[in-house]
C-alpha positions in Angstrom: 147.6 -21.1 165.4 148.0 -17.7 166.9 151.7 -17.9 166.2 151.1 -18.6 162.5 148.7 -15.7 162.3 151.1 -13.4 164.1 153.9 -14.3 161.7 151.8 -13.5 158.7 152.6 -10.2 156.8 150.2 -7.4 157.5 148.7 -5.8 154.4 149.4 -2.1 153.7 147.1 0.5 152.2 148.8 3.6 150.8 151.9 2.8 152.8 150.0 2.4 156.1 149.5 -0.9 157.9 145.9 -2.1 158.0 144.6 -2.1 161.6 143.7 -5.6 162.8 141.4 -6.7 165.6 141.1 -10.0 167.5 138.2 -12.4 166.7 136.9 -15.8 167.7 136.2 -18.0 164.7 133.9 -21.0 164.4 136.5 -22.9 162.5 135.0 -26.4 162.4 132.1 -25.2 160.1 134.0 -23.1 157.6 135.0 -24.2 154.1 138.7 -23.8 153.1 138.2 -20.7 151.1 137.0 -18.9 154.3 139.0 -20.7 157.0 142.5 -20.2 155.5 142.2 -16.4 155.0 140.7 -16.0 158.4 143.6 -17.9 160.1 146.2 -16.1 158.1 144.6 -12.7 158.5 144.8 -12.2 154.7 144.5 -14.1 151.5 147.2 -16.9 151.1 150.1 -16.3 148.7 151.8 -18.8 146.4 154.8 -19.2 148.8 152.7 -19.7 152.0 153.2 -23.0 153.9 149.7 -23.9 154.9 150.5 -27.3 156.5 149.9 -26.2 160.1 146.8 -24.3 159.1 145.4 -27.2 157.2 146.0 -29.5 160.1 144.2 -27.2 162.5 141.2 -27.0 160.2 141.1 -30.8 159.9 141.2 -31.1 163.7 138.3 -28.7 164.2 136.2 -30.5 161.6 136.9 -33.8 163.1 135.8 -32.5 166.5 132.5 -31.4 165.0 131.9 -34.8 163.4 132.7 -36.6 166.7 129.7 -35.0 168.4 126.4 -36.7 169.0 123.6 -35.5 166.8 122.1 -32.2 167.9 118.7 -32.2 169.7 117.1 -28.8 169.6 115.9 -27.5 173.0 113.6 -24.6 173.7 115.8 -22.0 175.4 112.9 -20.1 177.0 113.0 -20.5 180.8 110.9 -19.1 183.6 111.9 -16.1 185.6 110.8 -12.9 187.3 108.8 -10.9 184.8 108.6 -7.4 186.3 111.6 -6.1 184.4 110.6 -8.0 181.2 107.0 -6.6 181.2 108.4 -3.0 181.5 110.6 -3.7 178.5 107.7 -5.1 176.5 105.8 -1.8 177.1 108.5 0.4 175.5 107.2 2.1 172.3 110.6 2.1 170.7 111.0 -1.7 171.1 107.5 -2.3 169.7 108.3 -0.1 166.7 111.6 -1.8 166.1 110.2 -5.4 166.3 107.1 -4.8 164.1 106.8 -7.4 161.4 106.9 -10.7 163.2 105.3 -12.1 166.5 107.6 -11.6 169.4 107.9 -11.6 173.2 110.5 -10.8 175.8 111.7 -13.8 177.8 114.5 -15.2 179.9 116.5 -17.5 177.7 119.3 -20.0 178.2 122.0 -19.2 175.7 123.5 -22.6 175.9 120.6 -23.9 173.8 120.9 -21.3 171.1 122.6 -21.8 167.7 125.0 -19.4 166.0 124.5 -18.4 162.4 127.4 -15.9 162.7 130.8 -17.3 161.8 132.9 -15.1 164.0 132.7 -12.5 166.7 135.0 -9.5 167.5 136.7 -10.4 170.7 138.0 -7.0 171.9 136.0 -4.8 174.3 134.0 -7.7 175.8 134.9 -7.1 179.4 134.4 -3.4 179.3 130.9 -3.8 177.8 129.8 -6.2 180.5 130.7 -4.0 183.4 128.1 -4.4 186.2 125.9 -6.8 184.2 127.0 -9.9 186.1 125.7 -8.7 189.5 122.6 -6.7 188.7 119.5 -7.9 186.9 118.5 -4.4 185.8 122.0 -3.8 184.4 121.9 -7.1 182.6 118.5 -6.2 181.1 119.8 -2.8 180.0 122.8 -4.5 178.3 120.7 -7.0 176.4 117.8 -4.8 175.7 119.0 -1.2 175.9 116.5 1.6 176.5 118.8 4.2 174.8 120.3 3.4 171.4 123.6 5.0 170.3 123.4 8.2 168.3 125.2 8.4 164.9 128.6 9.9 164.9 129.1 13.4 163.6 130.3 13.6 160.0 132.0 16.3 157.9 132.3 17.7 154.4 134.7 15.6 152.4 135.0 17.6 149.1 136.5 21.0 148.6 133.4 22.3 146.8 131.3 21.6 149.9 129.0 19.2 148.0 130.2 15.9 149.6 129.5 14.8 153.1 130.5 11.5 154.9 129.9 9.8 158.2 131.8 6.7 159.3 131.8 4.3 162.2 133.2 0.9 163.2 129.6 -0.1 164.1 128.2 -1.9 161.1 124.6 -0.8 162.0 125.3 2.7 160.6 123.0 3.2 157.6 120.6 5.5 155.8 117.0 4.8 156.6 115.2 7.3 154.4 115.1 10.8 152.9 112.8 13.8 152.8 112.3 16.8 150.6 110.6 20.0 151.7 110.7 23.8 151.1 112.9 25.9 153.4 113.9 29.5 153.8 117.7 30.1 153.7 119.6 33.4 154.1 123.0 33.3 152.3 124.5 35.9 154.7 123.5 38.0 157.7 121.1 40.8 156.7 120.2 39.2 153.4 116.6 38.3 152.7 116.0 34.6 153.0 115.3 32.7 149.8 113.0 29.8 149.2 114.9 26.6 148.5 114.3 22.8 148.4 115.9 21.1 151.4 116.8 17.4 150.8 117.4 15.6 154.1 118.8 12.1 154.5 118.1 10.2 157.8 121.0 8.3 159.2 120.8 5.9 162.2 122.8 3.4 164.1 119.8 1.1 164.2 118.4 -0.7 167.1 120.4 -3.5 168.6 118.6 -5.8 170.9 119.6 -9.3 171.8 117.2 -11.4 169.7 116.6 -15.1 169.5 114.7 -16.3 166.4 112.6 -19.4 166.5 112.3 -21.1 163.1 111.3 -24.7 162.2 111.9 -25.9 165.8 115.4 -24.4 166.1 116.6 -21.3 167.9 119.1 -18.9 166.4 120.7 -15.7 167.7 119.6 -13.0 165.3 121.3 -10.0 166.9 123.6 -9.3 169.9 126.5 -11.6 169.2 129.2 -9.4 170.8 127.2 -9.2 174.1 126.1 -12.8 174.1 129.7 -14.1 173.5 131.0 -11.8 176.3 128.3 -13.0 178.7 129.0 -16.6 177.9 132.7 -16.1 178.5 131.9 -14.6 181.9 129.7 -17.6 182.8 126.4 -15.9 182.4 124.1 -18.1 180.4 120.6 -16.9 181.4 119.5 -13.5 180.3 116.6 -11.5 178.8 116.1 -11.4 175.0 113.5 -10.7 172.4 112.2 -14.1 171.2 110.8 -13.9 167.7 108.7 -16.3 165.6 110.7 -15.9 162.3 108.5 -16.0 159.2 111.4 -17.2 157.0 115.1 -18.2 157.2 115.9 -15.0 155.3 114.5 -13.1 158.3 116.8 -15.0 160.6 119.9 -14.3 158.3 119.2 -10.6 157.8 122.9 -9.8 157.3 125.3 -11.1 154.7 128.1 -13.6 155.4 126.3 -15.9 157.8 126.0 -19.7 157.8 123.6 -20.9 155.2 120.5 -23.1 155.7 122.5 -26.3 155.1 124.9 -25.5 158.1 122.1 -24.1 160.3 120.0 -27.2 160.0 122.8 -29.7 159.9 123.0 -32.7 162.3 125.8 -31.0 164.2 125.4 -27.2 163.9 127.4 -24.5 165.6 126.1 -23.3 169.0 126.9 -19.9 170.7 128.9 -21.7 173.4 131.2 -23.0 170.7 132.9 -19.7 170.3 134.8 -20.5 173.5 135.3 -24.2 172.7 138.9 -24.5 171.5 138.2 -27.9 169.9 136.0 -26.3 167.2 136.9 -22.5 167.5 140.1 -20.5 167.5 141.6 -17.1 167.8 142.0 -15.2 164.6 142.4 -11.6 163.4 140.4 -9.5 161.0 141.1 -6.1 159.4 139.2 -3.3 161.0 136.3 -2.3 158.7 134.5 1.0 159.0 131.0 1.5 157.7 130.8 4.7 155.7 127.8 6.7 154.6 128.7 9.2 151.9 126.3 11.7 150.3 127.4 13.7 147.3 125.4 16.3 145.4 126.5 16.3 141.7 125.5 18.9 139.2 125.4 18.3 135.5 123.4 18.9 132.4 121.6 16.4 130.2 120.0 16.8 126.8 116.2 16.8 126.6 
């Protein structure tokens, strides 16, 4: 299937090829309208021969149906709690996880379901450096004490009234705004003038490896890139925030995930399935940047 994908034309935007990145795709659970474009790396055209792709999709679905019915298993396991208790005490973690009951536990990832359809496969080894041989490094990878700072942005419009920040990290977002009086001097030696300062708060969010418990099943809510990399490296037991989810919507906080029907099916997707070639496959996906753009427009209205 990688040959079919590699042979597919690459889309162009304004004359420049779109950057692509490798992914792992849970093919056996995807409908045709998602599976075909993912395997092609683009939407199919009228002249595309989809026979090989259709056969691969059918094989993955058959492999899923050949499984025994899934029996949910609690992934929480025993382990040394010194590191975990110190993580629980962090004020920033307590603030980030407010809203639902939670603990920090050692979990077995082989028992956890996936509600995410694909993971980005590049950069896995570099991110896991040192985590395989040191418990403290593993805990820091899964439950980092320092979150990434937003990238620096810049003015995008010639009049100086537009500002933008972008990142490949989808967690970049605006989390609030604030208005207050300020004193601003237009030039050196000029008396400052009172103005209204409007401030927008931008963050990269908090990214902790989270396992959500809901109606007797356990789903990974956040931390897919790290979890997939650890599983590929043979590391299945690691620390995570375990949450009692109040609703399925809380579990599926991001768009584009498996729906309730797939998540509670007889043969759902597990995290370990990302590296099971019978039901998953290599694919490519266009690189998408998250952009926060702020623009101050000035205009008059009647009234």
